[in-house]
Structure formats: C-alpha cells, structure tokens
Residue, then its C-alpha position, 0 to 999 in steps of 0.5 A: m850699567a850694572l856690575a856683574l858679580p862673580a857667580w861664586l861670590t853671588t852663591a856665597g852671599t846667599l849662603i851666608v844670608l841664609g845661614v844667618a836666617l837659619g841661625l835666627i830661626g834656630l835661636v827662635v825655636v830654642l828660646s821657644l822651646r826653653l820658654a815652653a818648658t819653663r811654662r810646663q814647669q811652672d804649670e806642674r809646680e802650680n799643679t803640685l802646689t794645687k794638689f799639695s793645697s787640696a791635700v792639706m785642706n782636705s786631709g783627714a789629719m789636722i795639719l798646722i804650719t808654723d814658723a821657726e818659732g812655733h807661731i801658727e801660720f796655717v791650719n787646715e779644715r780638719f783641724c777647725q772641725l776636731t778642735g772647735f777653733s777657727p783659723e782667726q783663733m789660731l793664726g799668729n798664736s803659739v802652737a804652745g797654747l794647744s798643749a793639754t794637761v793630763n791627770l795620771a792616776g795616783t797623782e794630785t797634779g797633772v803632766l803637761t804634754n807641750f806642743l813645742d816639744c814636737l817642733q823638731p826637724h823629725w818628730k813623732g809621738e803622742l800629745l793631748c791637744r786642748t780644744n775649744g770645748s771642755t774634753p782634750l783630744w789625744t793625738a798621734v803627732t808627726t813633724s817635719s821641717v821646711l829648710d831655708a837656703n841656709g839650711n836652717p828650719a823656716n817652717y814646721i809642718v805638724s800632722a796630728v791624727d785623732i787617737t782619742e778612741l784608740k786611747i780610750a780603748h787601750e785605757r779600758m784594756e789596761q783597766l781590765a788588765l790591772f784592775d778587777s772587773l767586779t770590785n774595781l779593786a787592784n787585781r793580782r797582777l797590779f797588786k804584785d807590781r805595787l808590792e814590788q815597788a813598795l819592796q824597792s822603796i824599803g831599800r831606799r828609805g828603811n821603812q816597813i810594809a805589811l801584807l795581809f791575805l784575807d779569806l772570807d769564812q763561809f762565803k761559798q754557802v752564801n753564794d750557793s744559797l742566795g745565788h751569784d748575784a748576791g755573792d757578787l753584791l757581797l764582794l762588792t760590799v766587802g771591797d768597799r769595806l776593806k778600803s774604808c779600813v785603810r788609808a788612800q796610800d795603801t792598796v786593797a786587792r781582790m786575788g780572786g774568788d773571796e780572797f783579798t789582799i792589803l798592802l800597808h805602807d809605812v807600818s810603824n810596829a805590830k801594835d798598829l797592824t793589830m788595831i787595823a786587823e781588828n778593825i777589818l774584823a769588826s767591820l766585815k762583822a756588821p750585817i749585809r742586806l742582800k736580796s732583802q736578807e741580812v747576811l753575816i760574814s766574817t774573815s780570816i786574816g794572815i799577816t807578814t812584814a817586809p823586810n823582817d819576814g822576806m824581801t820578795h813578793d813570792v816570799l811574802m805571799k807565802n808567809a801571809d798564806l801560812a799565817l792565813y791557814r793558821a788563823k783559820d785553824k784557830g776558827r773563824d774571825q781570826y787573824d795571825f802573824y807569820t812566824e819562822t815556826l810556820n815556815e818550819r811547819a810548811v817545811q815539814l808538810m813538804s817532807l810529809e808529801r814526799e813520804l805520802r807519795q813513797a808510802l803509796r808506792h811501798d804499800e804502807f797504808h792498812l784499813l781498820f774497821q769500827p763496827q756499827v751496832d743495832l741497839n735493838t738486836g746487839d748486831i753488827t749491821a756495818m763497818e766503817a773502814l778507816i785508813r791508817w798509815q804505818h810508817p817505817e820510822r815513825g809508827e802509826i800515823m793518824p789520819d788527821e796528820f796526813l789526810p789534809v796534806a793528802e787533800d791539798t796535794g791530789l794524793i787523796m785521789p789515788m789513796g781514796n781509790w786504794v781505800l775503796q779497793n781494798a775495803c771491797m776486797q777485804i769485806k768480800l773476803l770476810h763474807q766468804l769466810l763467814g758465810r753471811g754479809v755485812r756492809v762496809a761504809v767508805n768515806l769520800s774526800e771532797r776531790q773524789f766527790r768531784d771527780p767525774g769518773l767516780q761512778n766508774i771507779i766504784e763500779f770497778a771496785l765492785r767488779t774486781s772484788g765481787l762485793e754486791a753493791r748493796f754491801l757497799e756504803i758511800d759516806i759523803t760530808e754535808s759540806m759537799l752538798m754545798d757545791d754547785l747544786h746542779s753538779v751535786r745532783e748529777q754526781m749523786a745520781r750517778i753514785q746511786s746508779t751503782g747500787v750502793t747505799i748513800t749516807i750523809d756523814d757529819f750531818g748537822t755541821g753544815y747548812s743543808s736544808l730539808k728541801l735539799l736532802r729531799s732532792l737527793p738520793v740519800d738513804r742514811l744520816k750520820i750525827d756528827q760526834t760533836f753533837v753527841r760528845n756532851m749529851p745529854a748535859d748540853a742542851g743545845n747539842t741534844d736539841i740538834a741531835t733530836s732534830i737530826i733523829a726527827i728530820a731522818r724519821q720524817m724522811d724514812m731514812a736511818v740514822v746513825a749516831e757517831g762517837v758514842e761512849t757512855e751508857e747515858q749517850e746510849y740510852f738517850l739515843k735509843m729513847h729518842g729512836c736512834s738505834l744505830v750507834q758507833g763509838y768506843r763504847y762498842a769497839t775501837p777500830m779493828t784490823f781485819d784479823d780481829l774482825y774475823h775472830y770477833f765474828s767467828g768467836d762466841n760473843d753475846r754482845p758487841r760491847e764486849l769489843k770495848a778496849 
C-alpha cells in the first residue's frame, strides 16, 4: 500500500521540478540569444570585411598595405592599372622601390621622393611614384597605421591618388606666371626674384653682379611695316641671340614689348661688362630674315652693377633705365654705364616736373610766332606757334629742355591744349586788328595725337576763339604715322572733319611710304631742317630734300622748308620748286606784339625781320 504524501509536499515538489525546468529553459534561451548575437556580430564583421575588401579592391585610389618595416603585403587593382606592376611583382618588396627621381629646373641631379617617408601613423603629402613604364606618376598620398595589442604599428595603409594631370597643369600655370609666353625667357616676375636672390648672395659671398637693360631700336617700325607675326619672330630671334651672348648661369628676361634685361653673375670688372655689351651689339646687328626680307636691328643698353650702384631691385632697375636713356640720347646701337651724375640728373628732372606743374597753374608760359614766307610774293602766309617758359628765377627756358619731361609725365596734354587754345585766340585777335587773315600752325605731341578726344579739343578751340578752321594748321610729325595704321587713319579723318589743314612735320626723318601718304588726308609736307642745314654742299641731304619736293608735287601738296638760313639754301629751294620757307634768314620767333607791329608797319620784304 502506497504511502500517501502530504499535500503540501506534493505541491512543493512540483514547484521545485517546475523551477528547475524553467531555469534550464531560461539558460538555454540565454545561451541561444548569446549565440545568435555572436553569430550576428560575426556576420556583421564578415559583412564589414567584405565591404572593406570590396572598397579597397574597387577603390579609385591606389591602395597599398605594408608591414611595419614597409614590405608590401597587398596592392589593389587600381594600383596595378596605374603603375603597370602586377601583384606578384610587388608583394614582399619594400615600398621604397616605388620611389622616383624628380628633375628640378636648374639642377643637374634630381631629388628623390622616398615612399618610406610616408610610413608614419598619420602622413599626407605628394610623392612621385615609379611605374613599370618610363613615365612616373605624381600622387597625393595619405597614410594611416594599424596598431597591434601593444599599440605599436603592425601595418600601414597607403592611399595614393594620381594627380599627374593636375601637377602638369600647375607647372604650366607656373610657366605662364614666370616665363614669357612668346620667347620662353624669364618674365618680369621671375627676373625680379632671381635678381633679389643674387643680391642676397652678394652679402654672403662678396661677389659683384650686373644688370643690363636693353631696348630695341626702331622695333615699332618693323612691327608695323611687316606685321605682328614678323615682329614676334624678330623678338624670338633677339631672345636666342641674347642667350648666346651670356653664360648658362646668367638670366635673360623679356620685360614686355621690345625691352629685355640680363642678369650677370660674378662679374669681375667693367672691362668684362664692356666686352659683353659690345658682343651683344655685334650679335644683334647681324641681318635677320623675316618673311623673305632681311631686317637690320640694333639695340641700346643701360648697365648698372651691385653692390656699387645699389642693393635693391628697384634702385638697380631705375639706374639701368637711366643709363639706357643716356645711351639712346647718344644715338642708336650704343651702351652706357650708370653714374651718380645720372641720378643727379633724374633728381633735376623730378624737380623740373614739379616746376612745370606750378608753371601751368601760374601761367608762366607764352607763345612766340615764326613766320612762313612765300618766296614768290614775299608775303607771310602762316606762322608757327612756339611755346616758351618764362621761369621766375631761371628766365626763359627753351622747349628742348622741358617738352621731353612734359611728354614723359603727361603734362604735355594740358600744355598742348593751352598752346592750341591760345594760338587760336591770338591769331583771331590779329585778324581783327589787321582786317585780314593768316594761318597759324600748331604742333601736336604724340600723346595729343593719340588722344581720342582730340577732335573735340580742336573744335572747342575754334569755337571759343572764333577762328575759322581754314586758318588753323595742325602739324603732325612723321614718326606718329608709324603707330597702328588703322588708328592713325581714323584719327586723321577726325582731324580733317574739323576743316583744318593737316601738315606732316619733320618729313624725311621717318619711314613712311608714298602708299601710306596717299591713304592719309595730308595737305602739306615740311622738310626737316636737318636736310636743309648743309644744303646744297651735302649731296645726301640735297637728294632727300629734292625727293620730298618731287613727292609733294606729285601728290599735289604744298611743301615748306624749315631752317633756311642762307641765300644759297633759299636759291636752291626756289630753283627746285619749293617756294614756302621758314627760318632765321627771314625772322626769329616773335612775340604777338612784334608780329602785330610788323604787319601794321611799312616793310617791303619779310627778310627785314632778320635778327
């Protein structure tokens, strides 16, 4: 007979069994959940590794993985595509094998860009990467490290992007920024940099350097007559010849236009500089063939040295420029050295400029008039208006002294406008006093002729003075015709539209052609006094003068001879058909009062005005 258990015991046992069972079930559930989490983490890690592997393999960047010593353990497909190396060629080799040599301008040996330099925990930079071909790649490199349990680098991951095209574009930009695009010579910016470096070396080494400033003579005439292509070829040839005259360590630069500079290192003495300058002059004088034509060119050279003449870029450039202008003053195909006297002269010119500005404000200028005489009638047909400066301390200053300064500084514009306005007003007053008309000739400066508002200025002078346009003669020098011919024609057409007479002054000193003259609205030619001065003894000048007279006659133009001083000159000109003359044989320049007294007096012959 079975023993009957107490009811409470039966219930307790059941509960115990049930608790154990539930505990086991819970443990199984917990273990299952933990196992599932572990599997998910493994899956996620495997998925992450798969994604990372796919990203590395398919990356647009070159990926290398090395050990701590730089031996390559992995390269991706992009690396193989860009370098031409296979994984078998790279695995196990040092990353240093990818280092390439870059040739830097001005150095005989290259500089090694070593890939071992990038094996650092965090590194960024540019490296030249060797390829399986002949052309290396410029790469932008980023490096990160993988640390071991002790925190030391176990691996390096190197990511490199091909920037070769960007580098080439940058080098081209630098080329454009530092070199002249036409001649490939150093430009103004690079020349300044090299000059400043050379000046710094003087302090360290105690050597001497020289700066040569060159300006081609008559380049504008060649450029305008043969065209810009021929002008460019001429500049290229000049650049090559200049480089052949100096050493490889020296610098030849084009400043712009037809201006060149040369930096000479380690110059011993002035004798060496003289030899170099003479060699340059001789080299440039050799004929240059342009468009099946042989062209002769020459240059003017200004020379300065450091440390003797200065120790800054600006001072040396100013010195060389002063010497260049003195060389030009001596004539074409010359060189000259800077001296302190030139600097003193520059200071004098600056002072003269200040005084000119004051003279304009204080009305210190006045006009003189030199008559033009008709040899057939003895009448004065016109007067040339000439500006003079009555300085309050220095007395009368001649135009040769102050007009070049006025032209260089731009003061010639208000000064020229003053001459035009006052010449018109005074001649109009003379007309009113005499009751008859006579022309006045006014010379234009080059700046005035280029002024797009010149037509308005002429019209304003005529309108405000009341002078009829037929009594105003505008004189343009022949050299002004050598500018851009299209612009010259347009400007002369605008001048013609005002109704004034147009005269080419100093004719025979330039290079204008009959074809050019025929295309321009020219009424008169003036024979420059340099051709008249030694006439008729000088056969060359005599031939030029007679040719100009023949040209004027052929083109139905009046011709005026300037600078007539002797009876022989007058007789020769009259015999060859030039009856309009001007010069000291007939009259010195006169004030308005003297001119009025002459016209209102009882004089039979103009030459009675002789001083």
